[in-house]
C-alpha positions as a Markdown table, in Angstrom:
| # | Residue | x | y | z |
|---|---|---|---|---|
| 1 | Met | 78.7 | -56.4 | -5.7 |
| 2 | His | 77.5 | -58.0 | -8.7 |
| 3 | Ile | 75.3 | -57.6 | -11.8 |
| 4 | Glu | 71.8 | -59.1 | -11.9 |
| 5 | Pro | 70.3 | -60.1 | -15.2 |
| 6 | Ser | 67.3 | -58.4 | -16.1 |
| 7 | Lys | 65.0 | -60.8 | -15.3 |
| 8 | Thr | 66.0 | -61.4 | -11.8 |
| 9 | Ala | 66.1 | -57.8 | -11.3 |
| 10 | Ser | 62.6 | -57.1 | -12.5 |
| 11 | Ala | 61.8 | -59.2 | -9.4 |
| 12 | Trp | 63.0 | -56.5 | -7.0 |
| 13 | Ile | 61.1 | -53.9 | -8.5 |
| 14 | Pro | 58.1 | -53.3 | -6.4 |
| 15 | Lys | 54.7 | -54.3 | -7.9 |
| 16 | Ser | 52.9 | -52.2 | -5.7 |
| 17 | Pro | 55.5 | -50.1 | -3.6 |
| 18 | Gly | 53.5 | -49.3 | -0.7 |
| 19 | Ser | 50.3 | -47.1 | -0.3 |
| 20 | His | 52.2 | -44.6 | 2.2 |
| 21 | Gln | 55.1 | -42.3 | 0.5 |
| 22 | Ile | 57.0 | -39.1 | 0.7 |
| 23 | Thr | 58.9 | -37.6 | -1.5 |
| 24 | Tyr | 62.3 | -35.3 | -0.8 |
| 25 | Arg | 64.6 | -33.4 | -3.2 |
| 26 | Thr | 68.1 | -35.0 | -3.9 |
| 27 | Pro | 70.4 | -32.9 | -2.8 |
| 28 | Leu | 73.2 | -33.4 | -5.2 |
| 29 | Glu | 75.7 | -31.4 | -2.9 |
| 30 | Gln | 75.0 | -33.3 | 0.0 |
| 31 | Leu | 74.6 | -37.0 | -1.3 |
| 32 | Pro | 76.7 | -38.9 | 1.5 |
| 33 | Ala | 74.7 | -36.9 | 4.4 |
| 34 | Phe | 71.6 | -37.5 | 2.8 |
| 35 | Val | 72.2 | -41.3 | 2.4 |
| 36 | Asp | 73.6 | -41.6 | 5.9 |
| 37 | Ala | 70.3 | -39.8 | 7.3 |
| 38 | Leu | 67.9 | -42.0 | 5.4 |
| 39 | Phe | 70.1 | -45.3 | 6.4 |
| 40 | Ser | 70.5 | -44.4 | 10.0 |
| 41 | Pro | 66.9 | -45.5 | 11.4 |
| 42 | Phe | 67.4 | -48.9 | 9.7 |
| 43 | Ser | 71.1 | -49.7 | 10.0 |
| 44 | Pro | 72.4 | -52.2 | 9.3 |
| 45 | Leu | 71.4 | -52.9 | 5.8 |
| 46 | Leu | 72.5 | -56.0 | 4.6 |
| 47 | Ser | 72.5 | -55.5 | 1.1 |
| 48 | Ala | 70.4 | -53.5 | -1.6 |
| 49 | Thr | 69.5 | -53.8 | -5.4 |
| 50 | Leu | 69.2 | -51.0 | -7.8 |
| 51 | Val | 67.6 | -51.2 | -11.2 |
| 52 | Val | 68.2 | -48.4 | -13.6 |
| 53 | Arg | 64.8 | -47.7 | -15.6 |
| 54 | Thr | 66.1 | -44.6 | -18.0 |
| 55 | Ser | 69.0 | -42.6 | -18.2 |
| 56 | Val | 69.5 | -39.2 | -19.4 |
| 57 | Phe | 73.2 | -39.0 | -19.7 |
| 58 | Ala | 75.8 | -42.1 | -19.3 |
| 59 | Pro | 75.5 | -42.9 | -15.7 |
| 60 | Lys | 79.3 | -42.0 | -14.8 |
| 61 | Ala | 79.5 | -42.6 | -11.1 |
| 62 | Leu | 77.7 | -45.6 | -11.7 |
| 63 | Ala | 80.4 | -46.9 | -14.2 |
| 64 | Ala | 83.0 | -46.0 | -11.9 |
| 65 | Leu | 81.6 | -47.9 | -9.0 |
| 66 | Leu | 81.3 | -51.0 | -11.1 |
| 67 | Ala | 84.7 | -50.6 | -12.7 |
| 68 | Ala | 86.0 | -50.4 | -9.1 |
| 69 | His | 84.5 | -53.8 | -8.5 |
| 70 | Asn | 86.0 | -55.2 | -11.8 |
| 71 | Leu | 82.4 | -55.3 | -13.3 |
| 72 | Asp | 81.4 | -54.7 | -16.7 |
| 73 | Ser | 80.4 | -50.7 | -16.4 |
| 74 | Asp | 78.2 | -51.1 | -19.5 |
| 75 | Leu | 74.9 | -51.6 | -17.8 |
| 76 | Ala | 72.2 | -52.4 | -19.9 |
| 77 | Leu | 68.6 | -50.6 | -18.9 |
| 78 | Gly | 66.7 | -53.0 | -16.4 |
| 79 | Gln | 69.7 | -54.9 | -15.1 |
| 80 | Gly | 70.1 | -54.9 | -11.6 |
| 81 | Ile | 73.3 | -53.8 | -9.3 |
| 82 | Arg | 73.1 | -56.1 | -6.1 |
| 83 | Ala | 75.3 | -54.6 | -3.5 |
| 84 | Thr | 76.0 | -57.3 | -0.9 |
| 85 | Ser | 76.9 | -55.3 | 2.2 |
| 86 | Ser | 76.1 | -51.9 | 4.1 |
| 87 | Ala | 79.1 | -50.1 | 2.9 |
| 88 | Glu | 78.3 | -51.3 | -0.9 |
| 89 | Ala | 74.7 | -50.5 | -0.5 |
| 90 | Arg | 75.6 | -47.0 | 0.5 |
| 91 | Ala | 78.1 | -46.5 | -2.1 |
| 92 | Leu | 75.7 | -47.9 | -4.5 |
| 93 | Leu | 72.9 | -45.3 | -3.7 |
| 94 | Ile | 75.1 | -42.2 | -3.5 |
| 95 | Ala | 76.6 | -43.6 | -6.9 |
| 96 | Ala | 73.1 | -43.8 | -8.4 |
| 97 | Leu | 71.8 | -40.3 | -7.1 |
| 98 | Ser | 74.7 | -38.4 | -8.5 |
| 99 | Asp | 73.8 | -39.5 | -12.2 |
| 100 | Trp | 71.0 | -38.2 | -14.3 |
| 101 | Ala | 69.1 | -41.3 | -14.1 |
| 102 | Asp | 65.5 | -42.9 | -12.9 |
| 103 | Phe | 65.9 | -46.1 | -10.7 |
| 104 | Trp | 64.3 | -48.4 | -8.0 |
| 105 | Tyr | 66.5 | -48.9 | -4.9 |
| 106 | Val | 65.2 | -51.7 | -2.4 |
| 107 | Pro | 67.2 | -52.3 | 0.6 |
| 108 | Ser | 67.3 | -55.6 | 2.6 |
| 109 | Pro | 65.9 | -55.9 | 5.0 |
| 110 | Lys | 63.1 | -54.2 | 3.3 |
| 111 | His | 61.9 | -51.5 | 4.8 |
| 112 | Phe | 61.1 | -49.2 | 2.2 |
| 113 | Ser | 61.5 | -48.8 | -1.5 |
| 114 | Leu | 63.0 | -45.7 | -3.2 |
| 115 | Tyr | 62.5 | -44.5 | -6.7 |
| 116 | Ala | 64.8 | -41.7 | -7.7 |
| 117 | Asp | 64.3 | -39.7 | -11.0 |
| 118 | His | 66.6 | -37.3 | -12.9 |
| 119 | Asp | 64.5 | -34.4 | -11.9 |
| 120 | Gln | 66.3 | -34.9 | -8.5 |
| 121 | Tyr | 63.1 | -36.1 | -6.6 |
| 122 | Ser | 63.5 | -39.1 | -4.2 |
| 123 | Thr | 60.2 | -40.9 | -3.2 |
| 124 | Phe | 60.2 | -43.1 | -0.7 |
| 125 | Phe | 57.6 | -46.0 | -0.4 |
| 126 | Ala | 56.6 | -48.3 | 2.6 |
| 127 | Pro | 53.9 | -50.5 | 3.5 |
| 128 | Arg | 53.1 | -48.8 | 6.7 |
| 129 | Arg | 53.2 | -45.1 | 7.9 |
| 130 | Gly | 55.9 | -45.8 | 10.8 |
| 131 | Gln | 58.6 | -46.8 | 8.5 |
| 132 | Leu | 58.1 | -43.2 | 6.3 |
| 133 | Ser | 58.0 | -41.4 | 10.1 |
| 134 | Arg | 61.1 | -42.7 | 10.9 |
| 135 | Ile | 62.8 | -41.6 | 7.5 |
| 136 | Arg | 60.9 | -38.3 | 7.4 |
| 137 | Gly | 62.5 | -37.6 | 11.1 |
| 138 | Ser | 65.9 | -38.7 | 10.2 |
| 139 | Leu | 65.7 | -36.6 | 6.9 |
| 140 | Gln | 63.9 | -33.5 | 8.5 |
| 141 | Ala | 66.5 | -33.7 | 11.5 |
| 142 | Ser | 69.5 | -33.5 | 9.1 |
| 143 | Gly | 68.0 | -30.6 | 7.3 |
| 144 | Phe | 66.7 | -32.1 | 3.9 |
| 145 | Glu | 63.8 | -30.8 | 2.2 |
| 146 | Glu | 60.4 | -32.8 | 1.7 |
| 147 | Val | 58.1 | -32.0 | -1.2 |
| 148 | Pro | 54.8 | -31.6 | 0.1 |
| 149 | Gly | 52.1 | -32.9 | -2.0 |
| 150 | Trp | 54.0 | -34.6 | -4.4 |
| 151 | Leu | 52.4 | -38.0 | -5.5 |
| 152 | Arg | 54.3 | -40.5 | -7.7 |
| 153 | Ala | 52.1 | -43.0 | -9.7 |
| 154 | Gly | 53.1 | -46.6 | -9.2 |
| 155 | Pro | 56.2 | -48.4 | -10.5 |
| 156 | Ser | 57.7 | -46.9 | -13.6 |
C-alpha cells in the first residue's frame, strides 16, 4: 500500500463514471460482509485506488490502516491511497466505509467505480448494465438494501 500525490490520484477519479448506477445503504455493522459480497463476482481484484474528497470527522479507521502500513496517517484531501493486493483493497474499502468521509474507490480490473458518502450511501457506477447486475445480484443475495430511484449526479 502507498500514498499517491493529488495529481496522480485525480487521474483515478472517473471523469464520466458510467451511465449506469445503483445505490445501496452502507451497512456500518456489516462492512466486511458487504465488501465481500461486492467483491465476490469480480474476484480476484488486483489493486484499488481510493481518493477521499471530503471528511466530516477525522478518518480514524483510514489513519489506523495507513499507520499499520508505516504510511503517514495525515492524509490530505485529494491524495490517493493505492492498495496493491486484493487483501489490501478489501481492508482499504472497509476502513474507508467505516469513516465519515466522501470518497471514490476504483478497483483494478475496473469493473465498476464506487462513490461512497458520509450519509451512508454507496453508489456503484459501471459502463455496462451487466456489471451492475452482478453487483446487485450479489448484494441482494446477501441481504443488503438497495435505495431505489437514487441517482447521483456525476463526479464530486
